[in-house]
C-alpha positions as CSV (number, residue, x, y, z in Angstrom):
1,M,1.1,-56.8,13.7
2,A,2.5,-60.3,13.6
3,K,2.9,-60.4,17.4
4,E,-0.7,-59.4,17.8
5,K,-1.9,-62.0,15.3
6,Y,-3.1,-59.5,12.7
7,I,-0.8,-61.0,10.1
8,T,1.1,-64.3,9.7
9,P,4.9,-64.5,10.3
10,D,5.3,-65.1,6.6
11,E,3.4,-61.9,5.7
12,A,5.4,-60.0,8.2
13,E,8.7,-61.2,6.7
14,R,7.5,-60.4,3.2
15,L,6.2,-56.9,4.1
16,S,9.3,-56.1,6.1
17,A,11.5,-56.7,3.0
18,M,9.4,-54.2,0.9
19,E,10.4,-50.6,0.5
20,L,8.4,-48.3,2.8
21,G,6.2,-45.9,0.8
22,L,4.6,-42.9,2.5
23,N,2.2,-40.2,1.3
24,P,4.2,-37.1,2.2
25,K,1.2,-34.7,1.9
26,P,-1.9,-36.1,3.6
27,L,-4.6,-33.8,4.8
28,K,-4.1,-33.7,8.6
29,R,-7.0,-34.8,10.8
30,G,-8.3,-32.4,13.3
31,V,-6.2,-29.4,12.4
32,S,-8.0,-27.8,9.4
33,H,-11.5,-26.8,8.5
34,I,-11.3,-28.5,5.1
35,Y,-10.5,-31.9,6.6
36,D,-13.6,-31.5,8.8
37,R,-15.7,-30.6,5.7
38,I,-14.4,-33.6,3.7
39,S,-14.8,-36.0,6.6
40,S,-18.4,-35.0,7.2
41,E,-19.3,-35.4,3.5
42,I,-17.7,-38.8,3.2
43,T,-19.5,-40.0,6.3
44,A,-22.8,-38.7,4.9
45,Y,-22.2,-40.6,1.6
46,L,-20.9,-43.9,2.9
47,G,-21.8,-44.2,6.5
48,E,-19.4,-44.1,9.5
49,E,-18.7,-47.9,9.5
50,R,-17.6,-47.9,5.9
51,V,-15.5,-44.8,6.4
52,N,-13.6,-46.3,9.3
53,A,-12.8,-49.4,7.3
54,A,-9.2,-49.7,6.0
55,G,-8.1,-49.1,2.4
56,L,-10.3,-46.2,1.2
57,K,-8.7,-43.9,-1.3
58,I,-10.2,-40.4,-1.1
59,Y,-9.4,-37.8,-3.9
60,T,-10.0,-34.1,-3.3
61,T,-9.8,-31.0,-5.4
62,I,-7.5,-29.3,-2.9
63,D,-4.1,-28.2,-4.2
64,R,-1.8,-29.0,-1.3
65,Q,0.9,-26.4,-2.3
66,L,-1.7,-23.7,-2.7
67,Q,-3.4,-24.6,0.6
68,E,-0.1,-24.3,2.4
69,V,1.0,-21.0,0.7
70,T,-2.4,-19.3,1.3
71,G,-2.6,-20.5,4.9
72,K,0.8,-19.0,5.8
73,A,0.0,-15.8,4.0
74,L,-3.3,-15.4,5.8
75,E,-1.8,-16.0,9.2
76,Q,1.0,-13.6,8.5
77,A,-1.4,-10.9,7.3
78,L,-3.5,-11.3,10.5
79,E,-0.4,-11.0,12.7
80,N,0.6,-7.9,10.8
81,I,-2.8,-6.3,11.5
82,E,-2.4,-7.1,15.2
83,K,0.8,-5.1,15.2
84,Q,-0.9,-1.9,13.9
85,P,-0.6,1.1,16.3
86,G,-4.4,1.5,16.3
87,Y,-5.2,-2.2,17.0
88,R,-6.8,-2.6,20.5
89,H,-8.3,-6.1,20.5
90,Q,-7.4,-9.5,21.7
91,K,-4.5,-11.1,19.9
92,A,-4.6,-14.7,18.8
93,A,-1.2,-15.4,20.5
94,D,-2.7,-14.4,23.8
95,Y,-5.6,-16.8,23.7
96,H,-5.1,-20.3,25.0
97,S,-7.3,-23.2,24.0
98,G,-7.9,-24.3,27.6
99,S,-9.4,-20.9,28.5
100,A,-12.9,-20.8,29.8
101,N,-13.5,-17.6,27.9
102,K,-14.7,-17.5,24.3
103,P,-12.0,-16.5,21.7
104,R,-12.5,-12.9,20.4
105,Y,-9.4,-12.4,18.3
106,L,-9.3,-11.3,14.7
107,E,-10.4,-13.9,12.2
108,G,-9.8,-14.5,8.5
109,A,-11.0,-16.8,5.8
110,L,-9.9,-17.6,2.2
111,L,-11.5,-19.5,-0.7
112,V,-10.0,-20.3,-4.1
113,V,-12.2,-21.9,-6.7
114,D,-11.9,-23.0,-10.3
115,N,-14.0,-20.6,-12.4
116,K,-15.5,-23.2,-14.7
117,S,-16.2,-26.2,-12.4
118,G,-16.4,-24.7,-8.9
119,A,-13.7,-27.1,-7.7
120,V,-12.1,-25.8,-4.5
121,L,-8.3,-25.4,-4.7
122,A,-7.7,-23.8,-1.3
123,Y,-10.0,-23.5,1.7
124,H,-9.4,-21.8,5.0
125,G,-12.6,-21.5,7.0
126,G,-10.8,-19.7,9.9
127,R,-7.5,-18.8,11.4
128,D,-6.8,-21.8,13.7
129,Y,-9.0,-24.9,13.7
130,T,-7.5,-26.2,17.0
131,K,-8.7,-23.0,18.8
132,R,-12.0,-22.4,17.0
133,Q,-13.8,-24.8,14.8
134,Y,-16.3,-22.3,13.4
135,D,-16.2,-22.4,9.6
136,A,-16.6,-18.8,8.3
137,I,-17.0,-20.0,4.7
138,R,-19.8,-22.5,5.3
139,D,-21.6,-20.8,8.2
140,G,-20.5,-17.2,8.3
141,A,-22.2,-14.1,6.8
142,R,-20.9,-10.5,7.2
143,P,-21.7,-7.1,5.7
144,T,-20.0,-6.9,2.3
145,G,-19.3,-3.2,2.1
146,T,-18.1,-1.9,-1.2
147,A,-17.4,-5.5,-2.4
148,I,-21.1,-5.5,-3.5
149,L,-20.7,-2.7,-6.0
150,P,-19.9,-4.8,-9.1
151,F,-23.4,-6.3,-8.8
152,L,-25.0,-2.9,-8.5
153,Y,-23.3,-1.8,-11.7
154,A,-24.2,-5.1,-13.4
155,T,-27.8,-4.2,-12.6
156,A,-27.3,-0.8,-14.2
157,F,-25.5,-2.1,-17.3
158,D,-28.2,-4.8,-17.8
159,T,-31.0,-2.2,-17.7
160,G,-29.7,0.4,-20.2
161,K,-26.8,2.2,-18.6
162,S,-23.2,1.8,-19.7
163,P,-19.7,2.5,-18.3
164,V,-19.8,6.0,-19.8
165,T,-23.2,6.9,-18.1
166,R,-22.7,10.1,-16.2
167,I,-23.4,10.1,-12.4
168,L,-23.1,12.7,-9.8
169,D,-20.4,12.2,-7.1
170,D,-21.3,14.8,-4.4
171,A,-22.4,14.9,-0.8
172,I,-25.6,13.0,0.0
173,D,-27.9,13.2,3.1
174,N,-27.5,10.3,5.5
175,R,-31.3,10.3,6.1
176,L,-31.8,9.2,2.5
177,T,-29.6,6.1,2.9
178,G,-29.8,4.9,6.5
179,I,-26.1,4.4,6.8
180,G,-24.2,5.2,10.0
181,G,-26.5,7.9,11.4
182,S,-29.7,9.9,11.1
183,E,-28.1,13.2,10.3
184,G,-25.2,14.8,8.5
185,I,-23.8,13.7,5.1
186,L,-22.8,10.3,4.0
187,G,-19.1,9.8,4.5
188,E,-16.8,8.5,1.8
189,W,-16.0,5.4,3.7
190,G,-15.4,2.8,1.0
191,A,-13.1,4.2,-1.6
192,E,-10.0,2.6,-0.1
193,N,-8.6,6.0,0.4
194,S,-8.6,8.1,3.6
195,K,-8.4,11.3,1.6
196,N,-11.1,10.7,-0.9
197,R,-12.8,13.7,-2.5
198,Y,-16.0,14.2,-4.3
199,E,-15.4,14.6,-8.1
200,G,-18.7,16.0,-9.4
201,M,-20.0,14.5,-12.6
202,I,-18.1,11.2,-13.3
203,T,-18.6,8.1,-15.5
204,A,-20.0,4.9,-14.2
205,H,-16.6,3.4,-15.0
206,R,-15.0,5.8,-12.5
207,G,-17.7,5.2,-10.0
208,L,-17.0,1.5,-9.8
209,S,-13.2,1.6,-10.3
210,A,-12.8,4.1,-7.4
211,S,-15.6,2.7,-5.2
212,K,-17.4,6.0,-5.2
213,I,-20.1,5.7,-2.5
214,A,-22.3,8.7,-3.0
215,A,-22.3,8.4,-6.8
216,S,-23.1,4.6,-6.6
217,L,-25.9,5.3,-4.2
218,R,-27.4,8.0,-6.5
219,M,-27.3,5.6,-9.4
220,G,-29.0,2.9,-7.3
221,M,-31.7,5.1,-6.0
222,E,-32.5,6.2,-9.6
223,M,-32.9,2.5,-10.6
224,G,-34.8,1.4,-7.4
225,T,-34.1,-1.5,-5.1
226,A,-36.2,-4.1,-6.9
227,P,-33.9,-4.8,-9.9
228,F,-30.9,-4.8,-7.7
229,V,-32.3,-7.4,-5.3
230,K,-33.3,-9.5,-8.4
231,K,-29.7,-9.2,-9.8
232,L,-28.2,-10.3,-6.4
233,T,-30.3,-13.5,-6.6
234,D,-29.2,-14.1,-10.2
235,F,-25.5,-14.0,-9.0
236,G,-26.4,-16.4,-6.1
237,I,-26.2,-13.8,-3.3
238,R,-28.9,-13.9,-0.6
239,K,-31.5,-11.2,-0.5
240,P,-30.9,-8.3,1.8
241,V,-33.0,-8.0,5.0
242,R,-36.2,-6.2,4.4
243,E,-37.4,-3.3,6.5
244,A,-39.8,-3.8,9.3
245,G,-43.4,-4.2,8.1
246,S,-42.3,-5.2,4.7
247,T,-44.0,-8.2,3.0
248,E,-43.3,-10.5,0.1
249,V,-45.9,-8.7,-1.9
250,N,-44.5,-5.3,-1.1
251,P,-40.9,-5.6,-0.1
252,V,-39.2,-2.5,1.2
253,Y,-35.5,-2.0,1.3
254,R,-33.5,1.1,2.3
255,P,-31.0,2.5,-0.2
256,K,-28.2,1.4,2.1
257,I,-28.3,-2.1,0.5
258,F,-26.6,-0.6,-2.6
259,V,-23.3,-0.3,-0.6
260,G,-23.2,-3.6,1.2
261,T,-24.7,-3.0,4.7
262,E,-26.4,-6.5,4.5
263,P,-24.6,-9.8,5.1
264,A,-23.5,-12.5,2.7
265,S,-21.1,-15.4,2.9
266,L,-17.6,-15.7,1.4
267,K,-18.8,-18.7,-0.5
268,E,-21.7,-16.7,-2.1
269,M,-19.5,-13.8,-2.9
270,T,-16.7,-15.8,-4.4
271,L,-19.0,-17.8,-6.6
272,A,-20.7,-14.6,-7.7
273,Y,-17.3,-13.1,-8.8
274,T,-16.6,-16.1,-11.0
275,A,-19.3,-14.9,-13.3
276,I,-17.2,-11.9,-14.4
277,P,-14.3,-14.0,-16.0
278,N,-16.9,-16.7,-17.0
279,G,-18.7,-14.4,-19.4
280,G,-21.8,-13.9,-17.2
281,S,-22.3,-17.4,-15.7
282,R,-21.1,-19.1,-12.5
283,P,-20.9,-22.7,-11.3
284,Q,-23.9,-24.0,-9.4
285,D,-21.9,-24.7,-6.3
286,I,-18.4,-25.4,-5.0
287,Y,-17.1,-28.9,-4.4
288,Y,-13.9,-30.3,-2.8
289,L,-14.5,-34.1,-2.8
290,D,-13.7,-35.6,-6.2
291,R,-14.1,-39.4,-5.9
292,I,-13.6,-42.3,-3.5
293,E,-12.1,-45.7,-4.4
294,D,-12.0,-48.9,-2.3
295,E,-8.9,-50.9,-1.4
296,N,-8.9,-52.5,-4.8
297,G,-9.1,-49.2,-6.7
298,Q,-12.7,-49.7,-7.7
299,L,-14.8,-46.5,-7.9
300,I,-17.4,-46.4,-5.2
301,W,-18.5,-42.7,-5.3
302,E,-17.9,-39.7,-7.6
303,S,-18.9,-36.1,-7.4
304,T,-21.6,-35.1,-9.9
305,Q,-19.8,-31.8,-10.6
306,A,-16.5,-33.7,-11.1
307,I,-18.3,-35.9,-13.7
308,E,-19.7,-32.8,-15.5
309,T,-16.3,-31.2,-15.5
310,R,-14.6,-34.3,-17.1
311,N,-17.4,-34.4,-19.7
312,N,-17.1,-30.7,-20.3
313,A,-20.8,-30.3,-19.4
314,Q,-20.8,-28.2,-16.3
315,V,-24.2,-26.9,-15.2
316,R,-23.8,-23.2,-14.7
317,K,-26.1,-20.5,-13.4
318,G,-26.6,-17.5,-15.6
319,A,-26.1,-14.2,-13.8
320,T,-25.6,-11.5,-16.3
321,S,-25.0,-10.9,-20.0
322,T,-21.6,-11.5,-21.7
323,A,-21.4,-7.8,-22.5
324,T,-21.9,-6.7,-18.9
325,A,-19.5,-9.3,-17.6
326,F,-16.7,-8.0,-19.8
327,Q,-17.5,-4.3,-19.0
328,L,-17.2,-5.2,-15.3
329,H,-13.9,-6.9,-16.0
330,N,-12.5,-4.0,-17.9
331,I,-13.4,-1.7,-15.0
332,L,-12.0,-4.0,-12.3
333,N,-8.8,-4.4,-14.3
334,S,-8.4,-0.6,-14.7
335,S,-8.9,-0.2,-10.9
336,L,-5.4,-1.6,-10.4
337,K,-4.0,1.3,-12.3
338,N,-6.1,4.3,-11.2
339,G,-8.8,3.1,-8.8
340,S,-9.4,1.6,-5.4
341,A,-7.1,-1.4,-6.0
342,Q,-3.9,0.6,-6.8
343,R,-2.3,-0.5,-3.5
344,V,-3.0,-4.2,-4.4
345,A,-1.3,-4.1,-7.7
346,P,2.3,-4.3,-6.4
347,H,1.5,-7.7,-4.7
348,L,0.3,-9.3,-7.9
349,P,2.3,-10.9,-10.7
350,K,3.7,-8.7,-13.4
351,N,1.3,-8.3,-16.3
352,F,-1.6,-9.6,-14.3
353,K,-4.5,-9.7,-16.7
354,G,-7.4,-10.3,-14.3
355,G,-9.4,-8.0,-12.1
356,V,-9.5,-7.0,-8.4
357,K,-12.3,-5.6,-6.2
358,T,-11.7,-4.2,-2.7
359,G,-14.4,-4.2,-0.1
360,T,-14.6,-2.2,3.2
361,T,-17.6,-1.5,5.4
362,Y,-18.3,2.0,6.7
363,D,-17.3,1.1,10.2
364,F,-14.0,-0.7,9.2
365,A,-15.3,-3.9,10.8
366,D,-15.2,-6.1,7.7
367,N,-12.6,-6.2,5.0
368,W,-13.1,-8.2,1.7
369,L,-10.9,-8.6,-1.3
370,F,-11.6,-10.5,-4.5
371,G,-9.3,-11.3,-7.4
372,Y,-9.6,-13.4,-10.5
373,D,-8.0,-14.4,-13.8
374,S,-9.2,-16.6,-16.6
375,R,-8.7,-19.8,-14.5
376,I,-9.5,-19.1,-10.8
377,T,-11.2,-16.7,-8.4
378,C,-10.0,-16.0,-4.9
379,G,-12.1,-14.5,-2.1
380,I,-10.7,-13.2,1.2
381,W,-12.5,-11.9,4.4
382,V,-11.0,-10.4,7.5
383,G,-12.9,-9.3,10.6
384,F,-14.5,-10.4,13.8
385,L,-17.1,-13.1,14.1
386,E,-19.1,-11.2,16.7
387,G,-20.4,-7.6,16.6
388,K,-19.2,-4.7,14.5
389,K,-15.9,-3.7,16.0
390,P,-13.6,-1.8,13.7
391,I,-10.4,-3.7,13.0
392,Y,-8.7,-0.3,13.4
393,H,-9.5,3.1,12.1
394,G,-8.7,3.3,8.5
395,A,-8.5,-0.5,8.0
396,F,-9.0,-0.8,4.2
397,S,-8.9,-4.2,2.5
398,S,-6.3,-2.9,0.0
399,D,-3.9,-2.7,2.9
400,T,-5.0,-5.7,5.1
401,C,-5.6,-8.4,2.5
402,A,-3.4,-7.4,-0.5
403,S,-0.5,-9.7,0.5
404,V,-2.8,-12.7,0.9
405,L,-4.3,-12.2,-2.6
406,G,-0.9,-11.7,-4.0
407,A,0.3,-15.0,-2.6
408,A,-2.8,-16.8,-3.9
409,I,-2.7,-15.4,-7.4
410,T,1.1,-15.8,-7.7
411,E,0.9,-19.5,-6.8
412,T,-2.1,-20.3,-8.9
413,E,-0.6,-18.6,-12.0
414,R,2.6,-20.5,-11.5
415,Q,0.7,-23.8,-11.6
416,F,-2.2,-22.9,-13.8
417,P,-1.1,-20.2,-16.3
418,P,-4.1,-18.1,-17.2
419,G,-5.2,-17.0,-20.6
420,E,-6.5,-13.7,-22.0
421,L,-9.9,-12.5,-21.1
422,A,-10.8,-11.3,-24.6
423,P,-13.8,-9.1,-25.3
424,P,-16.8,-11.1,-26.5
425,P,-18.6,-10.4,-29.9
426,S,-21.3,-8.6,-28.0
427,V,-19.1,-5.5,-27.2
428,E,-17.1,-3.1,-29.3
429,R,-14.2,-0.8,-28.4
430,V,-15.4,2.8,-28.7
431,E,-13.3,6.0,-28.4
432,I,-14.9,8.4,-25.9
433,C,-14.3,12.1,-25.5
434,L,-13.1,12.8,-22.0
435,T,-14.7,16.3,-21.9
436,T,-18.3,15.3,-22.8
437,G,-18.4,11.5,-22.2
438,K,-19.8,11.1,-25.8
439,R,-18.4,9.3,-28.8
440,A,-15.2,11.0,-29.9
441,T,-14.8,12.7,-33.3
442,H,-11.6,13.6,-35.1
443,S,-12.0,17.1,-33.5
444,C,-11.6,15.9,-29.8
445,Y,-8.3,17.7,-29.0
446,D,-7.7,20.0,-26.0
447,I,-4.7,22.1,-25.0
448,D,-2.7,20.3,-22.3
449,P,-2.2,22.9,-19.5
450,S,1.2,21.5,-18.7
451,D,2.9,22.2,-22.0
452,K,0.3,24.2,-24.0
453,K,0.2,21.5,-26.7
454,Y,-2.9,20.1,-28.4
455,R,-3.4,16.5,-27.3
456,R,-6.0,13.9,-28.1
457,H,-8.4,14.1,-25.2
458,T,-10.1,10.7,-25.3
459,M,-10.3,7.3,-23.8
460,F,-11.5,3.9,-25.0
461,E,-14.4,2.1,-23.5
462,Y,-16.3,-1.1,-24.3
463,L,-20.0,-0.6,-25.2
464,R,-22.6,-3.0,-26.4
465,K,-22.2,-3.7,-30.1
466,G,-24.8,-1.7,-32.1
467,D,-25.6,0.6,-29.2
468,S,-26.4,3.9,-30.9
469,S,-27.8,5.6,-27.8
470,L,-24.6,7.5,-27.1
471,P,-24.3,10.6,-29.4
472,F,-21.1,12.0,-30.9
473,C,-19.3,14.8,-29.2
474,D,-20.7,18.2,-30.1
475,F,-18.3,20.3,-28.1
476,H,-15.1,20.0,-30.1
477,G,-16.6,19.6,-33.5
478,E,-19.6,19.1,-35.7
479,D,-22.3,16.6,-35.0
480,I,-21.2,14.0,-37.5
481,S,-24.4,12.1,-37.3
482,A,-26.0,15.0,-39.3
483,P,-26.0,14.8,-43.1
484,V,-22.8,16.0,-44.7
485,S,-24.6,18.6,-46.8
486,T,-25.6,20.6,-43.7
487,F,-22.0,21.2,-42.7
488,T,-20.8,24.8,-43.0
489,A,-17.6,26.6,-42.3
490,Q,-19.3,28.2,-39.3
491,N,-20.0,24.9,-37.4
492,R,-16.7,23.2,-38.1
493,I,-14.1,23.5,-35.3
494,L,-11.1,21.5,-36.3
495,P,-7.9,20.8,-34.2
496,L,-5.7,22.8,-36.7
497,P,-3.0,25.4,-35.7
498,P,-4.2,28.9,-36.2
499,I,-2.5,31.1,-38.8
500,L,-1.0,33.9,-36.8
501,P,-0.5,37.5,-38.0
502,T,3.0,38.5,-38.9
503,R,2.4,42.3,-38.6
504,P,-0.3,44.6,-37.4
505,I,-3.2,44.7,-39.9
506,L,-5.2,47.7,-38.6
507,Q,-5.6,50.5,-41.1
508,G,-6.4,54.0,-40.1
509,D,-6.5,55.4,-36.6
510,D,-6.6,53.1,-33.5
511,P,-8.8,55.0,-31.0
512,Y,-9.2,51.9,-28.7
513,H,-5.5,50.9,-28.8
514,T,-6.2,47.4,-30.1
515,E,-3.2,47.3,-32.4
516,L,-0.6,44.6,-31.6
517,N,3.0,46.0,-31.9
518,Q,4.6,42.6,-32.0
519,V,3.8,39.1,-33.2
520,P,2.6,36.7,-30.4
521,A,5.5,34.9,-28.9
522,N,4.0,31.4,-29.2
523,R,3.7,30.9,-32.9
524,N,3.9,27.1,-33.0
525,F,1.3,24.5,-31.8
526,E,1.8,20.8,-31.6
527,L,-1.0,18.3,-32.3
528,L,-0.5,15.1,-30.5
529,G,-2.7,12.0,-31.1
530,A,-3.1,9.0,-28.9
531,G,0.3,7.5,-28.6
532,E,1.8,9.4,-31.5
533,N,3.5,12.7,-32.2
534,V,2.3,14.9,-35.0
535,P,4.9,17.3,-36.5
536,E,4.7,20.9,-35.4
537,A,2.5,23.1,-37.5
538,Q,4.4,26.2,-38.5
539,A,2.8,29.7,-38.7
540,I,2.2,30.5,-42.3
541,S,3.9,33.7,-43.5
542,A,5.5,34.6,-46.8
543,D,7.0,37.8,-45.4
544,P,8.0,37.4,-41.7
545,V,8.6,40.6,-39.8
546,S,12.3,41.5,-39.9
547,P,14.1,42.7,-36.7
548,D,14.8,46.2,-38.1
549,H,11.3,46.8,-39.3
550,T,10.2,49.2,-36.6
551,D,7.1,50.7,-38.0
552,T,4.5,48.5,-39.9
553,S,1.5,50.8,-39.5
554,I,0.2,52.9,-42.4
555,T,-1.0,56.4,-41.7
556,L,-4.1,57.4,-43.7
557,P,-5.9,60.8,-43.7
558,A,-8.9,61.0,-41.5
559,P,-12.2,60.3,-43.4
560,R,-14.3,63.3,-44.3
561,P,-17.3,64.0,-42.2
562,I,-20.5,62.6,-43.6
563,T,-23.4,65.1,-43.8
564,I,-26.8,63.5,-43.4
565,P,-29.7,65.7,-44.6
566,V,-32.5,66.2,-42.1
567,P,-36.0,66.4,-43.7
568,E,-38.1,69.5,-42.9
569,F,-41.3,68.8,-41.1
570,I,-44.4,70.7,-42.0
571,H,-47.0,71.4,-39.3
572,L,-50.5,71.0,-40.4
């Protein structure tokens, strides 16, 4: 610089004596989608001449470590998919940037945002920026598949239904839905399980946790498309495409919209999912540029959302009620144990307290996976940018994207330990009878077929506080909502052990051979409550049958015949 007259010899000597300080982790120019996004925004704010001037200090919301971890995990997952036996598409390694042909290899995108502010912590708009600059987060929109189901159930819960509402999971005619064909029955293509089975009458909780397609469609068709489309816009998701001939005054949608046949962007979907851990509201938008300072450290630009975050005055968009948000969270958390996200659970940190929702389209062309905790929400998409080619037959997001979500959640929880997602005051924990789906009573016990013992046959669910629409179980016991004075011995069925006979009690002849010659072998019953053992109840007998007591019957003389006088009729 001194030789070219940019600085004086004295300055060169002084600067040469100073210790060299480098930024070891800059965002690299021209190799990432997020750099392109940031560069474009800075230029729009300050102008190209000011941006090219020396000394600007640009602060972003991107977490460098998380950006690197998720980038490597996404690329590794895509390479693993390309190694699947059924994969028959172009591979990224076989495509060269200098080729005249358009790249058609498998793509993926990932977005991690702060739940409260919308600040972007990790951003991968595509697989390799040097080969393809298309930003799937900003510009892309693909069918969402079963990833849309939480917003269908949010519509149901906000309009009078609850997690214990009973819905029918059974075959449904394709012609009613418009999915995949004009005849035959709707396939169970979204439950993240190639061996899915219809389950008959199930709860809404089960319908969402297991991504039950037919049951979800039936519930949606019962509600109608209008409230669902309105709820999508509340969550910030674009309206589905209307049917031909439809108008704004009379919009027409096919029931297929209930299971994600219409496109949405990863940005829209990720922001929508933040409403679940946020208690029903979501940030207005995402942002990744925090502030800009000049060469003297003077602030010359600052993000409005960053200012609101620092002042704890974020502007959020209401999407659903606090009660519905927590009900959705409770279901998506349980999905990791016995629902469609079971295969995702091993990739997540131990004692993960958030929720996960899988998403697969009926043609296996698009895979989505969303996960959240109290601090962050992560959204992942894998598929092709053009057409509807299946990734491979049976490509479920719980298999293709689980490792990526696991890497993202593990790293964010290491840096930003999450808190509990506690139930809000608007819900209460209610014990539900598993047999009837109604509020449990003290009588809700059933015999376990495995060991023939009485066990508490209930589960706990979160319902809106003060909701009295769900009646008490009337199968195992009395209707306890009735006045106490109406109870009788005849309508009380309590989970008590029966008092078994110790000897035959028939007196007189036994023409129908109903007499028991021995005491029933199983004389003991065990009552087990939820998480506790109740001592065995013994058969009550003051005089048990002794082994040498061979005849306990009592022979009585036959009763004398009864003569009934017949009146004499007189003919007139």
